C-alpha positions in Angstrom: -16.1 11.7 12.0 -15.0 9.5 9.1 -12.7 12.3 7.9 -11.0 12.3 11.2 -10.6 8.6 11.2 -8.9 8.9 7.8 -6.8 12.0 8.6 -5.2 11.0 11.9 -3.6 7.8 10.5 -2.4 9.7 7.4 -0.7 12.3 9.6 1.0 9.4 11.6 2.2 7.7 8.4 3.7 11.0 7.1 6.2 10.8 10.0 7.4 7.3 9.2 10.2 8.4 6.9 11.8 10.6 9.5 11.5 8.0 12.2 13.0 5.2 10.1 16.0 7.5 9.3 16.5 8.0 13.1 16.0 4.3 13.9 18.5 3.4 11.1 21.3 5.1 13.1 21.4 2.1 15.3 19.4 -0.7 13.8 19.4 -2.6 10.4 16.3 -2.5 8.1 15.2 -6.0 9.0 15.3 -5.2 12.7 13.3 -2.0 12.1 10.7 -4.0 10.3 10.4 -6.4 13.2 10.2 -3.6 15.7 7.4 -1.9 13.8 5.3 -5.0 14.2 6.5 -6.0 17.7 5.9 -2.6 19.3 2.7 -2.2 17.4 1.5 -5.6 18.8 2.5 -4.4 22.3 0.5 -1.2 21.9 -2.6 -3.1 20.8 -2.2 -5.5 23.7 -2.0 -2.6 26.2 -5.0 -1.0 24.4 -7.1 -4.1 24.9 -6.0 -4.5 28.5 -6.9 -0.9 29.3 -10.3 -1.4 27.8 -10.7 -4.8 29.4 -11.6 -6.4 26.1 -10.6 -9.7 24.7 -9.5 -10.2 21.1 -11.5 -12.6 18.9 -8.9 -13.7 16.4 -9.8 -16.2 13.8 -6.6 -17.7 12.5 -8.5 -19.9 10.2 -9.4 -16.8 8.1 -6.9 -16.9 5.2 -7.0 -13.1 4.9 -5.1 -12.8 8.2 -2.2 -14.7 6.7 -2.4 -12.8 3.3 -2.6 -9.4 5.0 0.3 -10.3 7.4 2.5 -11.5 4.6 1.7 -8.5 2.4 2.3 -6.0 5.2 5.6 -7.7 6.1 6.7 -7.4 2.5 5.7 -3.8 2.5 7.7 -2.9 5.6 10.8 -4.9 4.6 11.0 -3.2 1.2 10.1 0.2 2.5 12.6 0.2 5.4 15.4 -1.0 3.1 14.7 1.9 0.7 14.2 4.5 3.4 17.4 3.6 5.2 19.5 4.4 2.1 17.3 7.1 0.5 15.6 10.4 1.4 13.1 10.4 4.3 10.3 11.5 1.9 11.2 8.9 -0.8 8.3 6.6 0.2 5.8 9.1 -1.2 6.5 7.1 -4.4 4.3 4.4 -2.9 1.2 6.6 -2.8 0.4 7.0 -6.5 1.3 3.4 -7.1 -1.2 2.4 -4.4 -3.8 4.6 -6.0 -3.6 2.7 -9.2 -3.7 -0.7 -7.4 -6.6 0.5 -5.3 -8.4 1.4 -8.5 -8.1 -2.0 -10.0 -8.9 -3.8 -6.7 -12.0 -1.6 -6.1 -13.3 -2.4 -9.6 -12.4 -6.1 -10.0 -12.8 -7.3 -6.4 -15.2 -4.9 -4.6 -17.2 -4.1 -7.8 -17.0 -0.3 -7.2 -17.9 1.7 -10.4 -15.0 3.4 -12.3 -15.4 5.8 -15.2 -13.0 7.2 -17.8 -12.2 10.2 -15.7 -10.8 8.1 -12.9 -8.8 5.9 -15.3 -7.3 9.1 -16.7 -6.6 10.3 -13.2 -4.8 7.0 -12.4 -2.6 7.6 -15.5 -1.6 11.0 -14.0 -0.6 9.3 -10.8 1.6 6.9 -12.7 3.4 9.7 -14.5 3.9 11.6 -11.2 5.3 8.5 -9.6 7.8 8.0 -12.4 9.0 11.6 -12.2 9.4 11.4 -8.4 10.9 7.9 -8.3 13.2 7.8 -11.3 14.4 11.4 -11.5 13.7 12.7 -8.0 15.3 9.9 -6.0 18.1 9.4 -8.4 19.1 13.1 -8.5 19.0 13.2 -4.8 21.9 10.6 -4.9 20.1 7.9 -3.1 19.4 4.4 -4.4 18.0 5.7 -7.6 15.9 3.3 -9.7 16.4 0.5 -7.2 14.8 2.5 -4.5 11.9 3.3 -6.8 11.4 -0.4 -7.5 11.5 -1.2 -3.7 8.9 1.6 -3.0 6.7 0.3 -5.8 6.8 -3.2 -4.5 6.2 -1.9 -1.0 3.1 -0.1 -2.3 1.7 -3.4 -3.8 2.2 -5.1 -0.4 0.4 -2.2 1.4 -2.5 -2.3 -1.0 -3.0 -6.1 -0.6 -2.8 -5.6 3.2 -5.6 -2.9 3.1 -7.6 -5.1 0.8 -7.4 -7.9 3.4 -8.4 -5.4 6.1 -11.5 -4.4 4.2 -12.6 -8.0 3.8 -11.8 -8.9 7.4 -13.8 -6.0 8.8 -16.9 -7.8 7.7 -16.5 -10.4 10.4 -13.9 -8.9 12.9 -13.5 -5.8 14.9 -10.5 -3.6 14.2 -8.6 -4.6 17.4 -8.9 -8.4 16.7 -8.1 -8.0 13.1 -5.0 -6.0 13.6 -3.8 -8.0 16.6 -4.0 -11.2 14.6 -2.3 -9.6 11.6 0.6 -8.1 13.5 1.1 -11.3 15.5 1.6 -13.3 12.4 3.7 -10.5 10.8 6.0 -10.3 13.9 6.8 -14.0 13.3 7.4 -13.5 9.6 9.8 -10.6 10.2 11.5 -12.3 13.2 12.4 -15.6 11.4 14.9 -14.2 8.9 16.8 -12.0 11.4 19.5 -14.6 12.2 20.3 -14.8 8.5 20.0 -11.1 7.6 23.6 -10.0 8.5 24.5 -7.5 11.2 21.5 -6.4 13.3 23.1 -3.2 14.4 23.9 -0.3 12.1 25.7 1.7 14.8 25.9 2.1 18.5 22.5 1.7 20.3 21.1 5.1 21.2 18.1 6.4 23.0 16.9 8.4 20.0 17.0 5.3 17.7 15.2 3.2 20.3 12.6 5.9 20.9 12.0 6.1 17.1 11.5 2.4 16.9 9.0 2.4 19.7 7.2 5.4 18.0 7.1 3.5 14.7 5.4 0.6 16.5 2.9 2.9 18.1 2.1 4.4 14.7 1.7 0.8 13.3 -0.7 -0.1 16.1 -2.7 3.1 16.5 -3.0 4.1 12.9 -4.2 0.8 11.6 -6.6 0.5 14.6 -8.2 3.8 13.4 -7.9 2.9 9.7 -9.6 -0.4 10.2 -12.7 1.4 11.6 -12.6 3.9 8.7 -12.4 1.0 6.2 -15.7 -0.3 7.5 -17.4 3.0 6.9 -16.1 4.3 3.6 -15.6 2.8 0.0 -12.3 1.1 -0.5 -11.3 3.5 -3.3 -12.0 6.6 -1.2 -9.9 5.4 1.6 -7.1 4.5 -0.8 -7.1 7.9 -2.5 -7.3 9.7 0.8 -4.1 8.0 2.0 -2.2 9.6 -0.8 -2.4 13.0 0.9 0.4 11.9 3.3 2.9 12.7 0.5 2.5 16.4 1.1 3.1 16.0 4.8 6.1 13.7 4.2 7.8 16.3 1.9 7.1 19.0 4.5 8.7 17.0 7.4 11.7 16.2 5.3 12.3 19.9 4.6 11.6 21.1 8.2 13.3 18.4 10.2 16.1 17.1 8.0 16.7 19.9 5.4 16.0 17.4 2.6 14.8 19.6 -0.3 13.1 17.8 -3.2 14.3 18.8 -6.6 12.3 20.2 -9.4 11.5 16.8 -10.9 10.1 15.7 -7.5 8.0 18.8 -7.1 6.6 18.5 -10.7 5.9 14.8 -10.1 4.2 15.6 -6.8 2.0 18.3 -8.5 1.0 15.9 -11.3 0.0 13.0 -9.1 -1.8 15.3 -6.6 -3.7 16.6 -9.7 -4.6 13.0 -10.5 -5.8 12.4 -7.0 -7.9 15.5 -7.0 -9.4 14.4 -10.3 -10.2 11.0 -8.8 -12.0 12.7 -5.9 -14.2 14.9 -8.0 -17.9 14.1 -7.9 -18.9 11.8 -10.7 -21.9 14.0 -11.7 -23.2 17.4 -10.6 -26.9 17.4 -10.0 -28.8 20.7 -9.6 -31.0 21.1 -6.6 -34.7 20.7 -7.3 -37.8 21.9 -5.4 
């Protein structure tokens, strides 16, 4: 059951790049960021209404504000880079997150980390650099700037998940995410009047549907992910999230004919190897008796 709780959100997140590209046909990146929270908030509200449950949001909990600010930063940076780059470019975030998760799990959650996992994290960094600097630049997107944006987005996503892990000790997943997305909607709404043109093109049904779908993914995926975080170690959940990079590349090839270059493929192979090394059992014990 825990594996399903982890896998379903990952599959949802792997579609984000494609949906952002479609939404960007009509809407600017700041508007897309707001829509992702607004429609996610709407989904959670309908979910609670259907289940006849009331949210118990504790706005005095500082982690709601930290998580909301971090996730807002994540979406703003990610949407800006995705709009101008390849739909699979945000896979750069995954190995960066893996490294951040590693440090957070050790320093904050006191989870044990050995030399093997530290070496695996180094592989993730090398893979990220190959994909980000060479892969994105050679694909004639934003190049190094996009890589920086994705890396910053990864830091925001990591802090958000850290806040989720802490809040799950005192709140259920619905209340936690409803409160976080409510604050994040306000954070992303405030700068809209000062962010330039809100429309990138003529409004279309496809772009609107993609925006709604992004909101659904925001609401549904983090609803499930919040439950998963309460059941598995922080590092395990963070490492598992990195598997979405494989799906993101696949959707880009199948749906948008965006073929990654050799640098991107080698980078992907290297950081997947790092992730596999991180997931290997720490010690093999023979059966006795």
